[in-house]
C-alpha positions as CSV (number, residue, x, y, z in Angstrom):
1,M,44.3,4.9,-7.7
2,A,42.2,7.3,-9.6
3,I,39.2,5.0,-9.3
4,T,39.6,4.8,-5.6
5,E,39.9,8.6,-5.2
6,N,36.8,9.2,-7.4
7,G,34.9,6.6,-5.4
8,S,36.0,8.2,-2.1
9,T,35.0,11.6,-3.3
10,H,31.6,10.4,-4.4
11,Q,30.9,8.7,-1.1
12,S,32.1,11.8,0.8
13,A,29.8,14.0,-1.3
14,H,26.9,11.6,-0.6
15,R,27.6,11.7,3.1
16,A,27.8,15.5,3.0
17,T,24.5,15.7,1.3
18,L,22.8,13.5,3.9
19,L,24.5,15.6,6.7
20,D,23.3,18.8,5.0
21,L,19.8,17.5,4.9
22,L,19.8,16.3,8.6
23,R,21.3,19.6,9.7
24,G,18.2,21.4,8.5
25,R,15.8,21.7,11.4
26,D,12.7,22.0,9.2
27,F,13.6,18.9,7.2
28,R,14.2,17.0,10.5
29,M,10.8,18.1,11.8
30,L,9.1,17.0,8.6
31,L,10.9,13.7,8.5
32,T,10.1,13.1,12.2
33,A,6.5,13.8,11.6
34,R,6.5,11.3,8.7
35,V,8.2,8.6,10.7
36,L,5.9,8.9,13.7
37,S,2.8,9.0,11.5
38,Q,3.7,5.9,9.5
39,L,4.9,4.1,12.6
40,S,1.4,4.7,14.0
41,D,-0.2,3.4,10.8
42,G,1.7,0.1,11.2
43,V,0.6,-0.4,14.8
44,F,-3.0,0.6,13.9
45,Q,-3.2,-1.8,11.0
46,V,-2.0,-4.7,13.1
47,S,-4.6,-3.9,15.8
48,L,-7.3,-3.8,13.1
49,A,-6.3,-7.2,11.7
50,A,-6.0,-8.7,15.3
51,Y,-9.5,-7.6,16.2
52,V,-11.3,-8.5,12.9
53,V,-9.5,-11.8,12.0
54,F,-7.6,-13.1,15.0
55,S,-9.9,-12.3,17.9
56,P,-10.5,-15.3,20.3
57,E,-14.0,-14.4,21.1
58,K,-15.3,-14.4,17.6
59,Q,-15.2,-16.7,14.6
60,S,-14.1,-14.4,11.8
61,S,-15.4,-15.2,8.4
62,P,-14.0,-14.3,4.9
63,T,-16.6,-11.6,4.9
64,D,-14.9,-10.0,8.0
65,I,-11.6,-10.1,6.2
66,A,-13.1,-8.5,3.1
67,T,-14.5,-5.8,5.4
68,V,-11.2,-4.9,7.0
69,L,-9.5,-4.8,3.6
70,A,-12.2,-2.5,2.2
71,G,-11.8,-0.2,5.2
72,M,-8.0,0.0,4.7
73,L,-8.0,0.5,0.9
74,L,-11.2,2.1,-0.3
75,P,-10.5,5.5,1.3
76,F,-7.3,5.7,-0.7
77,S,-9.3,4.9,-3.9
78,V,-12.1,7.4,-3.4
79,I,-10.2,10.3,-1.9
80,G,-6.8,9.9,-3.7
81,P,-7.6,11.5,-7.0
82,F,-9.0,14.6,-5.3
83,A,-6.6,15.0,-2.4
84,G,-4.4,17.4,-4.4
85,V,-7.2,19.9,-4.9
86,L,-7.6,20.3,-1.1
87,L,-3.9,20.2,-0.4
88,D,-3.3,23.1,-2.8
89,R,-5.8,25.2,-0.7
90,W,-5.1,24.3,2.9
91,R,-1.9,25.0,4.8
92,R,0.0,21.7,4.7
93,R,1.4,22.2,8.2
94,Q,-2.2,22.4,9.4
95,V,-3.1,19.3,7.5
96,L,-0.3,17.4,9.2
97,Y,-1.2,18.8,12.6
98,F,-5.0,18.6,12.6
99,G,-5.0,15.4,10.6
100,N,-2.8,13.5,13.1
101,L,-4.7,15.2,16.0
102,A,-8.0,13.9,14.5
103,R,-6.5,10.4,14.2
104,F,-5.4,10.6,17.8
105,G,-9.0,11.3,18.8
106,L,-10.5,8.8,16.5
107,G,-8.0,6.1,17.7
108,L,-9.0,6.7,21.3
109,A,-12.7,6.5,20.3
110,T,-11.9,3.2,18.4
111,G,-10.3,1.8,21.6
112,A,-13.3,2.8,23.6
113,L,-15.6,1.0,21.1
114,L,-13.5,-2.1,21.5
115,L,-13.7,-2.0,25.3
116,A,-17.4,-1.4,25.1
117,Q,-17.8,-4.3,22.6
118,A,-19.8,-1.9,20.3
119,P,-21.4,-3.2,17.1
120,H,-18.8,-4.4,14.5
121,W,-19.9,-1.9,11.9
122,L,-19.3,1.1,14.3
123,F,-15.7,-0.1,14.8
124,I,-15.1,-0.4,11.1
125,A,-16.6,3.0,10.4
126,S,-14.2,4.6,13.0
127,A,-11.2,2.7,11.6
128,L,-12.2,3.8,8.1
129,L,-12.0,7.4,9.1
130,V,-8.6,6.9,10.5
131,T,-7.3,5.4,7.3
132,A,-9.1,7.9,5.1
133,L,-7.1,10.8,6.8
134,N,-3.9,8.9,6.0
135,R,-4.2,9.9,2.3
136,F,-4.1,13.6,3.1
137,I,-1.2,13.1,5.5
138,L,1.0,11.2,3.1
139,A,0.2,13.5,0.2
140,G,0.8,16.5,2.4
141,L,4.2,15.2,3.5
142,S,5.3,14.7,-0.2
143,A,4.0,18.1,-1.3
144,A,5.8,19.8,1.6
145,L,9.2,18.4,1.0
146,P,10.5,21.0,-1.5
147,R,9.6,23.7,1.0
148,V,12.2,22.4,3.5
149,V,15.0,21.1,1.1
150,E,17.3,23.0,-1.2
151,Q,16.9,22.1,-4.9
152,E,20.2,20.3,-5.2
153,H,19.3,18.0,-2.2
154,L,15.8,17.2,-3.4
155,V,16.6,13.9,-5.1
156,T,18.4,12.6,-1.9
157,A,15.5,13.8,0.2
158,N,13.0,12.0,-2.0
159,A,15.0,8.8,-1.7
160,L,15.4,9.1,2.1
161,S,12.1,10.4,3.3
162,P,9.6,7.8,1.8
163,T,12.1,5.0,2.4
164,L,12.3,5.8,6.1
165,G,8.5,6.1,6.2
166,S,8.1,2.6,4.7
167,V,10.6,1.3,7.2
168,A,8.7,3.0,10.0
169,A,5.4,1.5,8.9
170,A,7.0,-2.0,8.8
171,T,8.5,-1.4,12.2
172,G,5.1,-0.3,13.6
173,G,3.6,-3.5,12.3
174,A,6.3,-5.5,14.0
175,V,5.9,-3.6,17.3
176,G,2.1,-4.1,17.1
177,F,2.7,-7.8,16.4
178,L,5.1,-8.2,19.4
179,L,2.8,-6.3,21.7
180,H,-0.1,-8.5,20.7
181,Q,2.0,-11.7,21.4
182,V,2.8,-10.6,25.0
183,M,-0.7,-9.6,25.9
184,N,-3.6,-11.9,26.6
185,P,-5.7,-11.9,23.4
186,G,-9.1,-10.1,23.7
187,P,-10.7,-6.7,23.5
188,R,-8.3,-5.2,26.1
189,A,-5.3,-6.2,24.1
190,D,-6.8,-4.8,20.9
191,A,-7.8,-1.6,22.6
192,A,-4.3,-1.3,24.1
193,L,-2.8,-1.6,20.6
194,V,-5.1,1.1,19.2
195,T,-4.2,3.3,22.2
196,V,-0.5,2.9,21.4
197,A,-1.2,3.9,17.8
198,S,-3.2,6.9,19.0
199,L,-0.4,8.2,21.2
200,L,2.0,7.9,18.3
201,Y,-0.5,9.9,16.2
202,L,-0.5,12.5,18.9
203,S,3.3,12.7,18.9
204,A,3.3,13.2,15.1
205,A,0.7,16.0,15.5
206,L,2.8,17.7,18.2
207,T,5.9,17.4,16.0
208,A,4.0,19.1,13.1
209,R,2.8,21.9,15.5
210,R,6.5,22.8,16.2
211,M,6.8,24.0,12.6
212,D,5.7,27.5,11.5
213,R,2.1,27.6,10.2
214,D,3.2,28.9,6.7
215,L,6.5,26.9,6.4
216,L,5.1,24.1,4.3
217,G,3.0,26.2,2.0
218,P,1.1,26.6,-0.3
219,E,1.4,30.3,-1.0
220,P,-1.9,32.1,-0.7
221,H,-3.7,32.8,-3.9
222,D,-6.7,34.9,-4.5
223,D,-7.5,33.4,-7.9
224,H,-8.3,29.9,-6.7
225,P,-11.7,28.8,-8.0
226,K,-14.3,27.8,-5.5
227,L,-13.9,24.4,-3.9
228,A,-16.8,22.8,-5.7
229,Q,-15.6,24.2,-9.1
230,A,-12.1,22.8,-8.3
231,L,-13.4,19.3,-7.5
232,V,-15.5,19.3,-10.7
233,R,-12.5,20.5,-12.7
234,A,-10.4,17.6,-11.2
235,A,-13.1,15.1,-12.2
236,V,-13.1,16.6,-15.8
237,E,-9.3,16.4,-16.0
238,L,-9.3,12.8,-14.8
239,R,-11.9,12.0,-17.6
240,A,-9.6,13.7,-20.1
241,A,-6.7,11.6,-18.9
242,L,-8.8,8.5,-19.2
243,R,-9.8,9.4,-22.7
244,H,-6.1,10.0,-23.7
245,L,-5.2,6.7,-22.1
246,V,-7.8,4.7,-24.0
247,R,-7.3,6.5,-27.3
248,D,-3.6,7.0,-27.6
249,C,-1.8,4.6,-25.1
250,R,-2.7,1.1,-26.0
251,P,0.4,-0.5,-24.4
252,A,-0.4,1.3,-21.1
253,V,-4.1,0.1,-21.4
254,H,-3.0,-3.5,-21.9
255,A,-0.6,-3.3,-19.0
256,L,-3.1,-1.7,-16.6
257,A,-5.7,-4.4,-17.5
258,A,-3.1,-7.1,-16.9
259,V,-1.8,-5.7,-13.6
260,T,-5.4,-5.2,-12.4
261,A,-6.3,-8.8,-13.1
262,A,-3.1,-9.9,-11.4
263,R,-3.9,-7.8,-8.4
264,F,-7.4,-9.3,-8.2
265,C,-5.8,-12.8,-8.1
266,Y,-3.3,-11.8,-5.5
267,G,-6.2,-10.4,-3.4
268,V,-8.1,-13.7,-3.6
269,L,-5.1,-15.6,-2.5
270,I,-4.4,-13.2,0.4
271,V,-7.9,-14.0,1.8
272,V,-7.3,-17.7,1.3
273,V,-4.0,-17.5,3.2
274,V,-5.5,-15.5,6.1
275,T,-8.3,-18.0,6.6
276,L,-5.9,-20.9,6.3
277,A,-3.7,-19.3,8.9
278,R,-6.6,-18.8,11.2
279,Y,-8.5,-22.1,11.0
280,T,-6.4,-24.7,9.2
281,F,-2.7,-24.3,9.9
282,N,-3.4,-23.6,13.6
283,D,-5.8,-24.4,16.3
284,P,-8.8,-22.0,15.9
285,A,-8.8,-21.6,19.7
286,K,-5.3,-20.1,19.5
287,P,-5.6,-17.0,17.3
288,A,-2.2,-15.7,18.3
289,D,-0.6,-18.7,16.6
290,G,-2.6,-17.8,13.5
291,L,-1.2,-14.3,13.6
292,V,2.3,-15.7,13.7
293,T,1.6,-17.8,10.6
294,L,0.2,-14.8,8.8
295,G,3.3,-12.8,9.7
296,Q,5.5,-15.6,8.2
297,A,3.4,-15.5,4.9
298,V,3.7,-11.7,4.7
299,A,7.5,-11.9,5.3
300,F,7.8,-14.5,2.5
301,S,5.8,-12.4,0.1
302,A,7.8,-9.3,1.0
303,A,11.0,-11.2,0.3
304,G,9.5,-12.0,-3.1
305,F,8.9,-8.3,-3.8
306,F,12.6,-7.7,-3.1
307,V,13.6,-10.5,-5.4
308,A,11.4,-9.0,-8.1
309,A,13.2,-5.7,-7.8
310,L,16.6,-7.5,-8.3
311,V,15.7,-9.7,-11.2
312,S,13.3,-7.6,-13.2
313,P,15.9,-5.3,-14.9
314,W,17.9,-8.3,-16.2
315,C,14.7,-10.2,-17.3
316,T,13.3,-7.2,-19.2
317,R,16.6,-6.8,-21.0
318,K,16.4,-10.4,-22.1
319,M,12.7,-10.8,-22.7
320,G,11.4,-7.2,-23.1
321,L,8.7,-5.7,-20.9
322,A,5.8,-7.5,-22.5
323,G,7.7,-10.8,-22.5
324,W,8.6,-10.6,-18.8
325,M,5.1,-9.5,-17.9
326,T,3.7,-12.5,-19.8
327,A,6.1,-14.9,-18.0
328,C,5.0,-13.5,-14.7
329,L,1.3,-14.1,-15.6
330,V,2.0,-17.6,-16.9
331,A,4.1,-18.8,-13.9
332,P,1.2,-18.8,-11.4
333,V,-0.8,-21.0,-13.7
334,V,1.7,-23.7,-12.7
335,F,2.8,-23.0,-9.2
336,V,-0.5,-21.8,-7.6
337,P,-2.3,-25.2,-8.0
338,A,0.9,-27.2,-7.6
339,L,1.6,-25.6,-4.2
340,G,-1.7,-24.4,-3.1
341,L,-3.9,-27.5,-3.5
342,S,-1.9,-29.2,-0.8
343,F,-3.3,-26.7,1.8
344,S,-0.1,-27.3,3.8
345,L,2.0,-24.6,5.5
346,V,5.4,-25.0,3.8
347,P,4.1,-25.2,0.2
348,C,1.9,-22.2,0.9
349,L,4.8,-20.2,2.2
350,I,6.8,-21.1,-0.9
351,A,3.8,-20.0,-3.0
352,A,3.7,-16.7,-1.1
353,L,7.3,-16.1,-2.0
354,L,6.7,-16.8,-5.7
355,L,3.5,-14.7,-5.7
356,G,5.5,-11.8,-4.3
357,V,8.0,-12.1,-7.1
358,V,5.5,-12.3,-10.0
359,T,3.1,-9.7,-8.5
360,Q,5.7,-7.1,-7.9
361,A,7.5,-7.8,-11.3
362,T,4.1,-7.4,-13.1
363,K,3.7,-4.0,-11.4
364,I,7.2,-3.0,-12.3
365,C,6.5,-3.7,-15.9
366,A,3.2,-2.0,-15.8
367,D,4.7,1.1,-14.2
368,T,7.4,1.3,-16.9
369,L,4.9,0.8,-19.7
370,V,2.7,3.6,-18.4
371,Q,5.7,5.9,-17.9
372,E,6.9,5.3,-21.4
373,S,3.7,5.5,-23.4
374,V,1.7,8.2,-21.6
375,E,2.5,11.8,-22.3
376,D,4.0,13.8,-19.4
377,E,1.1,16.2,-19.1
378,Y,-1.3,13.3,-18.4
379,R,1.0,11.0,-16.5
380,G,0.1,12.1,-12.9
381,R,-3.6,11.7,-13.6
382,V,-3.1,8.3,-15.2
383,F,-1.2,7.1,-12.2
384,A,-4.1,8.3,-10.0
385,I,-6.4,6.2,-12.1
386,Y,-3.8,3.3,-11.8
387,D,-3.9,3.7,-8.0
388,V,-7.7,3.4,-8.0
389,L,-7.7,0.3,-10.2
390,F,-5.0,-1.3,-8.1
391,N,-6.9,-0.8,-4.8
392,V,-10.4,-1.5,-6.1
393,A,-9.2,-4.8,-7.7
394,F,-7.8,-5.9,-4.3
395,V,-11.0,-5.1,-2.5
396,A,-13.2,-6.6,-5.2
397,A,-11.2,-9.8,-4.9
398,A,-11.8,-9.9,-1.1
399,L,-15.5,-9.4,-1.6
400,V,-15.8,-12.0,-4.3
401,T,-13.8,-14.5,-2.2
402,A,-15.9,-13.9,0.8
403,L,-19.0,-15.2,-1.1
404,V,-17.5,-18.6,-2.0
405,L,-14.7,-19.4,0.5
406,P,-15.5,-21.7,3.4
407,M,-14.4,-20.8,6.9
408,S,-11.5,-23.2,6.8
409,G,-10.0,-21.6,3.7
410,R,-9.7,-24.9,1.9
411,S,-11.3,-24.6,-1.5
412,A,-9.8,-26.4,-4.5
413,A,-12.3,-24.6,-6.7
414,V,-11.0,-21.2,-5.7
415,V,-7.4,-22.1,-6.2
416,V,-8.1,-23.6,-9.7
417,A,-10.2,-20.6,-10.6
418,V,-7.3,-18.2,-9.7
419,A,-5.0,-20.2,-11.9
420,G,-7.6,-20.0,-14.7
421,V,-7.8,-16.2,-14.4
422,Y,-4.0,-16.0,-14.6
423,A,-4.0,-18.1,-17.7
424,L,-6.7,-16.1,-19.4
425,T,-5.0,-12.8,-18.5
426,A,-1.7,-14.1,-19.8
427,A,-3.2,-15.2,-23.1
428,L,-5.2,-11.9,-23.6
429,Y,-2.2,-9.7,-22.7
430,L,0.1,-11.6,-25.1
431,L,-2.4,-11.3,-28.0
432,A,-2.9,-7.6,-27.2
433,A,0.8,-6.8,-26.9
434,R,1.6,-8.4,-30.2
435,R,-0.9,-6.1,-32.0
436,V,1.0,-3.0,-31.0
437,A,4.6,-2.0,-31.9
438,P,6.9,-3.3,-29.1
439,L,8.5,-0.7,-26.9
440,P,12.3,-0.7,-26.5
441,R,13.7,-3.2,-24.0
């Protein structure tokens, strides 16, 4: 009876905390701005993929795929480490308002470029600006949260807000996918998707505008260094964190090297799957079918990410962090060629599921090793470096694959080479991990 009562009390307290959060108008406004902004991102990214890869009037090459991946990820890598310097100077409410307003305008311009069938590079440049602004939006949303939530509710708010944002982004992708299926493929359909995303960006901007200008901070300071000095200082501090990482945190260095290599392999295989979905698994004249197949592969990979989150705690208790990471690096040496060399849909979907498991599990281990071995004062900057490595490895994989992959996506050499990189990474990581004292399981 006591257990039941305690459990009921705990659940009631949890519900009360959520209700307290949602009663706050400022928190609701900030949460709504996040949901609308990330919902827009999902729609926009589907429109980008539909135009670049699954457009009926063009034969998209692996180079085109590499271009769209670079446009989506490189802005995060370049801007990310320095976003905080600017967000500590600008009113965050203004960042949310004008940032989404700018994305509304850029989205409409992107749609106009699609209708006018402008040069490909001009479209990519416009799309890159939209995604570059996303880094400021997301960072501003996170930095503003403590301004609208009481201290005792902050943990719940940090769990609720990003989770709903991720769900909104996935929902936006699904909405974009469904809209693309019911419209006739072509520039008008792609422009319509971009326009839908733009209107959602406008709704996010108008939501942010309803908040007071000074609500989200930061507090004005007269002792801020000049912007150029602050950016230089940020670069110097990043270099100091990198020096600390290399000199004092060998387990973290080994883990970052391993997860970067694994991310590179995952990026190569993503490009292979996209081209197979477009030209081998489906009729190239029916790009909508290719987009459906790609959606299936993404769903299988996402399921693998979820499985990794479930099994990794148990596996690390049994094998240790280094042991579980090594196992995740060794497994693709077997299943990537075993399933991938058939170049058939069902084996490739199974491979996507297993890749989701080992890729996410590798990242879970790397995150933990970095958190445990890096001193707290450097940890934020090290994770900024981690973020850069993660995204650059993915883009580099796409660029390298674009040079060697045929239009069909069928390349036994690429599949075997990826398995070889996994094998080499596993061997080097295991040797390096054995040279340092193992961390607690």
